[in-house]
C-alpha positions as YAML, in Angstrom:
chain: A
units: angstrom
residues:
- id: 1
  name: UNK
  ca: [-141.35, 5.23, -41.01]
- id: 2
  name: UNK
  ca: [-139.52, 4.38, -37.91]
- id: 3
  name: UNK
  ca: [-141.03, 3.08, -34.81]
- id: 4
  name: UNK
  ca: [-140.17, 4.06, -30.94]
- id: 5
  name: UNK
  ca: [-141.37, 2.37, -27.96]
- id: 6
  name: UNK
  ca: [-141.36, 3.52, -24.51]
- id: 7
  name: UNK
  ca: [-142.16, 1.09, -21.69]
- id: 8
  name: UNK
  ca: [-142.07, 1.88, -17.98]
- id: 9
  name: UNK
  ca: [-142.96, -1.11, -15.83]
- id: 10
  name: UNK
  ca: [-145.39, -3.87, -16.47]
- id: 11
  name: UNK
  ca: [-147.57, -3.48, -19.55]
- id: 12
  name: UNK
  ca: [-151.31, -4.01, -18.82]
- id: 13
  name: UNK
  ca: [-152.16, -4.02, -22.64]
- id: 14
  name: UNK
  ca: [-150.22, -5.65, -25.23]
- id: 15
  name: UNK
  ca: [-150.39, -4.77, -28.95]
- id: 16
  name: UNK
  ca: [-150.85, -8.46, -30.20]
- id: 17
  name: UNK
  ca: [-151.21, -8.14, -33.83]
- id: 18
  name: UNK
  ca: [-151.08, -5.49, -36.56]
- id: 19
  name: UNK
  ca: [-152.22, -5.87, -40.25]
- id: 20
  name: UNK
  ca: [-151.31, -2.40, -41.74]
- id: 21
  name: UNK
  ca: [-151.36, -2.74, -45.53]
- id: 22
  name: UNK
  ca: [-152.50, -6.17, -47.01]
- id: 23
  name: UNK
  ca: [-151.87, -6.45, -50.99]
- id: 24
  name: UNK
  ca: [-154.58, -5.60, -53.16]
- id: 25
  name: UNK
  ca: [-157.84, -3.72, -52.72]
- id: 26
  name: UNK
  ca: [-158.03, -3.88, -48.94]
- id: 27
  name: UNK
  ca: [-160.06, -0.75, -47.86]
- id: 28
  name: UNK
  ca: [-161.12, -1.40, -44.39]
- id: 29
  name: UNK
  ca: [-159.21, -4.46, -43.72]
- id: 30
  name: UNK
  ca: [-156.32, -3.18, -41.60]
- id: 31
  name: UNK
  ca: [-156.56, -3.72, -37.97]
- id: 32
  name: UNK
  ca: [-154.70, -3.63, -34.70]
- id: 33
  name: UNK
  ca: [-155.29, -6.29, -31.93]
- id: 34
  name: UNK
  ca: [-154.90, -5.33, -28.19]
- id: 35
  name: UNK
  ca: [-154.79, -8.07, -25.55]
- id: 36
  name: UNK
  ca: [-154.70, -7.60, -21.81]
- id: 37
  name: UNK
  ca: [-151.52, -8.88, -20.27]
- id: 38
  name: UNK
  ca: [-151.68, -12.12, -17.88]
- id: 39
  name: UNK
  ca: [-153.39, -11.41, -14.78]
- id: 40
  name: UNK
  ca: [-155.43, -8.20, -15.92]
- id: 41
  name: UNK
  ca: [-159.08, -8.30, -15.68]
- id: 42
  name: UNK
  ca: [-160.81, -9.04, -18.88]
- id: 43
  name: UNK
  ca: [-163.24, -6.20, -18.31]
- id: 44
  name: UNK
  ca: [-160.57, -3.51, -17.57]
- id: 45
  name: UNK
  ca: [-161.22, -0.30, -19.25]
- id: 46
  name: UNK
  ca: [-159.47, 1.35, -22.18]
- id: 47
  name: UNK
  ca: [-161.10, 4.72, -21.49]
- id: 48
  name: UNK
  ca: [-158.67, 7.52, -22.24]
- id: 49
  name: UNK
  ca: [-156.44, 5.39, -24.39]
- id: 50
  name: UNK
  ca: [-155.64, 6.64, -27.94]
- id: 51
  name: UNK
  ca: [-153.95, 4.96, -30.89]
- id: 52
  name: UNK
  ca: [-153.08, 7.15, -33.74]
- id: 53
  name: UNK
  ca: [-150.72, 7.19, -36.86]
- id: 54
  name: UNK
  ca: [-147.80, 9.21, -37.48]
- id: 55
  name: UNK
  ca: [-145.70, 11.03, -34.95]
- id: 56
  name: UNK
  ca: [-148.70, 12.54, -32.90]
- id: 57
  name: UNK
  ca: [-148.70, 15.94, -34.57]
- id: 58
  name: UNK
  ca: [-149.74, 14.87, -38.31]
- id: 59
  name: UNK
  ca: [-152.17, 12.11, -37.57]
- id: 60
  name: UNK
  ca: [-154.06, 10.62, -40.52]
- id: 61
  name: UNK
  ca: [-156.55, 8.79, -38.20]
- id: 62
  name: UNK
  ca: [-157.05, 8.53, -34.43]
- id: 63
  name: UNK
  ca: [-159.00, 5.97, -32.17]
- id: 64
  name: UNK
  ca: [-160.08, 6.69, -29.01]
- id: 65
  name: UNK
  ca: [-161.58, 3.81, -26.79]
- id: 66
  name: UNK
  ca: [-164.38, 4.69, -24.36]
- id: 67
  name: UNK
  ca: [-165.32, 1.14, -22.89]
- id: 68
  name: UNK
  ca: [-163.81, -2.14, -22.10]
- id: 69
  name: UNK
  ca: [-162.02, -4.44, -24.71]
...
């Protein structure tokens, strides 16, 4: 699977770490760690943000944040 990125201006949230498919029986051990960029308030809201697999049209899963990090 190829990745594509689009970044306009300074990012307020950084994808800090991804563990997407560890070896062995690993159900539920995948994760994505987000971090606020330097200077962004730690209580900033992620409301309205969505992280999903695939190309946006064939999502296997989708996560929508509704509060703070």
